[in-house]
GUMAR-825147 format. One record per residue (C-alpha): residue number from 1; x, y, z. Coordinates in steps of 0.001 Angstrom, whole numbers. Layout:
% GUMAR-825147
+-----+---------+---------+---------+
: num :       X :       Y :       Z :
+-----+---------+---------+---------+
: NUM :       X :       Y :       Z :
...
+-----+---------+---------+---------+
This chain:
% GUMAR-825147
+-----+---------+---------+---------+
: num :       X :       Y :       Z :
+-----+---------+---------+---------+
:   1 :   62423 :  -18872 :   81295 :
:   2 :   60797 :  -19535 :   78006 :
:   3 :   60562 :  -15651 :   76953 :
:   4 :   62959 :  -13328 :   75285 :
:   5 :   64280 :  -14801 :   72350 :
:   6 :   65469 :  -12488 :   70186 :
:   7 :   67352 :  -15367 :   67698 :
:   8 :   65519 :  -15422 :   64546 :
:   9 :   64202 :  -18896 :   63610 :
:  10 :   61902 :  -21094 :   61138 :
:  11 :   58224 :  -20388 :   60519 :
:  12 :   56375 :  -18430 :   58251 :
:  13 :   54835 :  -15087 :   58939 :
:  14 :   51754 :  -14665 :   58039 :
:  15 :   50158 :  -11538 :   56629 :
:  16 :   49125 :   -9118 :   59035 :
:  17 :   45657 :   -7784 :   59465 :
:  18 :   43232 :   -6351 :   61846 :
:  19 :   41081 :   -8024 :   64613 :
:  20 :   37407 :   -8120 :   62857 :
:  21 :   34760 :   -6867 :   64057 :
:  22 :   30959 :   -8171 :   64519 :
:  23 :   28932 :   -7285 :   61283 :
:  24 :   27744 :   -3389 :   61633 :
:  25 :   30514 :   -2686 :   63937 :
:  26 :   31668 :     955 :   64035 :
:  27 :   34732 :      42 :   65969 :
:  28 :   38080 :     720 :   64049 :
:  29 :   41654 :    -813 :   64971 :
:  30 :   43894 :    1546 :   65186 :
:  31 :   47822 :     665 :   63526 :
:  32 :   50176 :   -1036 :   65724 :
:  33 :   52308 :    1293 :   67728 :
:  34 :   55227 :    1703 :   70113 :
:  35 :   54730 :    1406 :   73628 :
:  36 :   56181 :    3099 :   76446 :
:  37 :   57327 :     570 :   79339 :
:  38 :   57366 :    2445 :   82477 :
:  39 :   59135 :     649 :   85307 :
:  40 :   57564 :   -1925 :   87077 :
:  41 :   56718 :     107 :   90568 :
:  42 :   55104 :    2274 :   87819 :
:  43 :   53132 :    -641 :   86026 :
:  44 :   51919 :   -1982 :   89626 :
:  45 :   49817 :    1022 :   90515 :
:  46 :   48212 :    1976 :   86687 :
:  47 :   45073 :    2689 :   87388 :
:  48 :   42278 :     481 :   85769 :
:  49 :   40904 :    1661 :   82884 :
:  50 :   36830 :     766 :   83658 :
:  51 :   34873 :    -345 :   86594 :
:  52 :   33669 :   -3378 :   86576 :
:  53 :   30266 :   -4586 :   86582 :
:  54 :   28312 :   -5043 :   89598 :
:  55 :   28232 :   -8921 :   89085 :
:  56 :   31406 :   -9323 :   88075 :
:  57 :   32483 :   -7819 :   91518 :
:  58 :   30580 :  -10138 :   93013 :
:  59 :   31911 :  -13478 :   91923 :
:  60 :   35008 :  -12542 :   91876 :
:  61 :   37532 :  -14831 :   93989 :
:  62 :   41203 :  -14927 :   94134 :
:  63 :   41237 :  -17906 :   92213 :
:  64 :   39514 :  -16836 :   89376 :
:  65 :   41683 :  -13985 :   87919 :
:  66 :   38842 :  -13634 :   85064 :
:  67 :   36433 :  -11842 :   87360 :
:  68 :   38367 :   -9702 :   88623 :
:  69 :   38629 :   -6289 :   87396 :
:  70 :   41003 :   -5661 :   83812 :
:  71 :   44205 :   -3384 :   85031 :
:  72 :   46533 :   -1078 :   82913 :
:  73 :   49437 :   -3239 :   84143 :
:  74 :   51836 :   -4132 :   81442 :
:  75 :   51803 :   -7442 :   80804 :
:  76 :   55503 :   -9122 :   80533 :
:  77 :   56331 :  -12186 :   78826 :
:  78 :   58283 :  -13726 :   81809 :
:  79 :   57875 :  -15806 :   84910 :
:  80 :   56128 :  -18632 :   86033 :
:  81 :   52744 :  -18025 :   85030 :
:  82 :   53585 :  -17122 :   81723 :
:  83 :   55741 :  -20311 :   81463 :
:  84 :   53162 :  -22075 :   82144 :
:  85 :   50732 :  -21129 :   79995 :
:  86 :   53274 :  -21796 :   77046 :
:  87 :   53869 :  -24962 :   77947 :
:  88 :   50271 :  -26030 :   78135 :
:  89 :   49674 :  -24063 :   74458 :
:  90 :   52795 :  -26543 :   73174 :
:  91 :   51274 :  -29861 :   74872 :
:  92 :   48018 :  -28964 :   73242 :
:  93 :   49793 :  -28941 :   69915 :
:  94 :   52351 :  -31968 :   70532 :
:  95 :   49851 :  -34605 :   71786 :
:  96 :   46585 :  -32938 :   69504 :
:  97 :   44809 :  -31926 :   72629 :
:  98 :   43203 :  -28830 :   72360 :
:  99 :   41901 :  -28807 :   75862 :
: 100 :   44908 :  -29022 :   76980 :
: 101 :   45790 :  -25412 :   76022 :
: 102 :   42722 :  -23707 :   77461 :
: 103 :   44678 :  -22239 :   80288 :
: 104 :   46714 :  -20408 :   77557 :
: 105 :   43681 :  -19420 :   75771 :
: 106 :   41792 :  -15800 :   77069 :
: 107 :   39225 :  -16601 :   79721 :
: 108 :   35651 :  -16522 :   79387 :
: 109 :   35044 :  -14054 :   82458 :
: 110 :   37591 :  -11475 :   81221 :
: 111 :   36141 :  -11592 :   77311 :
: 112 :   32415 :  -11438 :   78998 :
: 113 :   33674 :   -7720 :   80589 :
: 114 :   36083 :   -6853 :   77590 :
: 115 :   33400 :   -7664 :   74272 :
: 116 :   30717 :   -4977 :   73606 :
: 117 :   28781 :   -7405 :   72194 :
: 118 :   25192 :   -9093 :   72335 :
: 119 :   26481 :  -11913 :   73762 :
: 120 :   30326 :  -12361 :   74601 :
: 121 :   29870 :  -15740 :   75615 :
: 122 :   28561 :  -17344 :   72644 :
: 123 :   31062 :  -15121 :   70473 :
: 124 :   33717 :  -16570 :   72672 :
: 125 :   32723 :  -20239 :   72268 :
: 126 :   31929 :  -20577 :   68710 :
: 127 :   34121 :  -18276 :   67175 :
: 128 :   37238 :  -17414 :   68964 :
: 129 :   37231 :  -20803 :   71122 :
: 130 :   36581 :  -22755 :   67911 :
: 131 :   39054 :  -21134 :   65962 :
: 132 :   41544 :  -21868 :   68642 :
: 133 :   40756 :  -25375 :   69145 :
: 134 :   41163 :  -26483 :   65229 :
: 135 :   44365 :  -24089 :   64565 :
: 136 :   46184 :  -26199 :   67902 :
: 137 :   44678 :  -29185 :   65733 :
: 138 :   46511 :  -27831 :   62250 :
: 139 :   49784 :  -26869 :   63935 :
: 140 :   50060 :  -30391 :   65339 :
: 141 :   50055 :  -31840 :   62295 :
: 142 :   52466 :  -29719 :   60824 :
: 143 :   54922 :  -31124 :   62842 :
: 144 :   53898 :  -34500 :   61316 :
: 145 :   56540 :  -37268 :   62177 :
: 146 :   58859 :  -34473 :   64603 :
: 147 :   56052 :  -34357 :   66784 :
: 148 :   57825 :  -36892 :   69343 :
: 149 :   61060 :  -35444 :   69090 :
: 150 :   60228 :  -31685 :   68889 :
: 151 :   61525 :  -29923 :   72346 :
: 152 :   59762 :  -26132 :   73490 :
: 153 :   61783 :  -23239 :   73376 :
: 154 :   59618 :  -20731 :   74420 :
: 155 :   57139 :  -17901 :   73347 :
: 156 :   59099 :  -14589 :   71975 :
: 157 :   56635 :  -12046 :   72131 :
: 158 :   57705 :   -8953 :   70140 :
: 159 :   57164 :   -6119 :   73142 :
: 160 :   58269 :   -2954 :   71120 :
: 161 :   55166 :   -3674 :   69133 :
: 162 :   52717 :   -4109 :   71810 :
: 163 :   50042 :   -1403 :   72605 :
: 164 :   47606 :    -445 :   74830 :
: 165 :   43752 :    -591 :   72696 :
: 166 :   41582 :    2103 :   74385 :
: 167 :   37342 :    1315 :   75019 :
: 168 :   35476 :    1067 :   71607 :
: 169 :   38551 :     906 :   68956 :
: 170 :   37497 :   -3345 :   68715 :
: 171 :   34454 :   -3483 :   69873 :
: 172 :   34842 :   -3487 :   73190 :
: 173 :   33726 :   -1534 :   76281 :
: 174 :   37379 :   -1469 :   78064 :
: 175 :   41165 :   -1408 :   77365 :
: 176 :   43465 :   -4260 :   76945 :
: 177 :   47229 :   -4690 :   75323 :
: 178 :   47504 :   -6280 :   72168 :
: 179 :   51007 :   -7298 :   69997 :
: 180 :   50851 :   -9032 :   66666 :
: 181 :   53135 :  -11880 :   65650 :
: 182 :   54949 :  -13366 :   68211 :
: 183 :   56724 :  -17209 :   67681 :
: 184 :   56290 :  -20219 :   69279 :
: 185 :   60072 :  -21160 :   68908 :
: 186 :   61086 :  -24996 :   69216 :
: 187 :   64057 :  -27777 :   68010 :
: 188 :   63497 :  -31050 :   66159 :
: 189 :   66880 :  -32667 :   66241 :
: 190 :   68313 :  -29635 :   66754 :
: 191 :   67096 :  -27744 :   64029 :
: 192 :   65267 :  -24312 :   65194 :
: 193 :   61805 :  -24040 :   63620 :
: 194 :   58722 :  -21751 :   64485 :
: 195 :   54728 :  -21482 :   64428 :
: 196 :   53221 :  -17884 :   64218 :
: 197 :   50699 :  -17139 :   67121 :
: 198 :   48653 :  -14206 :   65241 :
: 199 :   47353 :  -12231 :   68334 :
: 200 :   48394 :  -12182 :   72127 :
: 201 :   45927 :   -9673 :   73945 :
: 202 :   46401 :   -8879 :   77975 :
: 203 :   44122 :   -9216 :   81521 :
: 204 :   45275 :   -7867 :   84614 :
: 205 :   48980 :   -7932 :   83525 :
: 206 :   49689 :  -11426 :   81714 :
: 207 :   49666 :  -12101 :   78047 :
: 208 :   46749 :  -14876 :   76480 :
: 209 :   46256 :  -16042 :   73196 :
: 210 :   43079 :  -14470 :   71241 :
: 211 :   43898 :  -15442 :   67667 :
: 212 :   46149 :  -18442 :   67122 :
: 213 :   47196 :  -19268 :   63656 :
: 214 :   44613 :  -16476 :   61882 :
: 215 :   42247 :  -14196 :   62731 :
: 216 :   38772 :  -14898 :   61896 :
+-----+---------+---------+---------+
């Protein structure tokens, strides 16, 4: 299992900032607060925070959860789906292959439902995805000659710092859980190291990267 690792390791923490909003946005990001984690049975029956658009509902298929409505299920940093996304991100960094890391990135269909801007698709592609791909390339460069010897340990998510972001706080139409400053931990020749993962947000009880090395 690639999660819940509490040991301190290398990696330099970057200064925390709240996510930027489009120019002229009245939204204000609220500081982080601890989340009271209900039992799993309670989370599974939580009521969605918004009604999906008719178009999103009609297009939804079991194979594409990004087109299904949001839920308030608490995301957990464990399980096959989570581990698979972490492995995809790590593979992208090691091979300097940004496309390989797409499964770990917040999906377009979900972003179209979340973001309250004129063209969420363009914002997702031109701002968020472009920054994510650029950051993967930079992190590969930080591995340097150790890329071939680097071994993934896991993604350490600070669960005590996650919180629910209400609609309107970050230029969003519907809510999501968000957590700052996770750590992607790895070893090079047995030496522990880490990369910061700046911001994760949830979709239907699963964590996805939305800002990797920096919030732009």
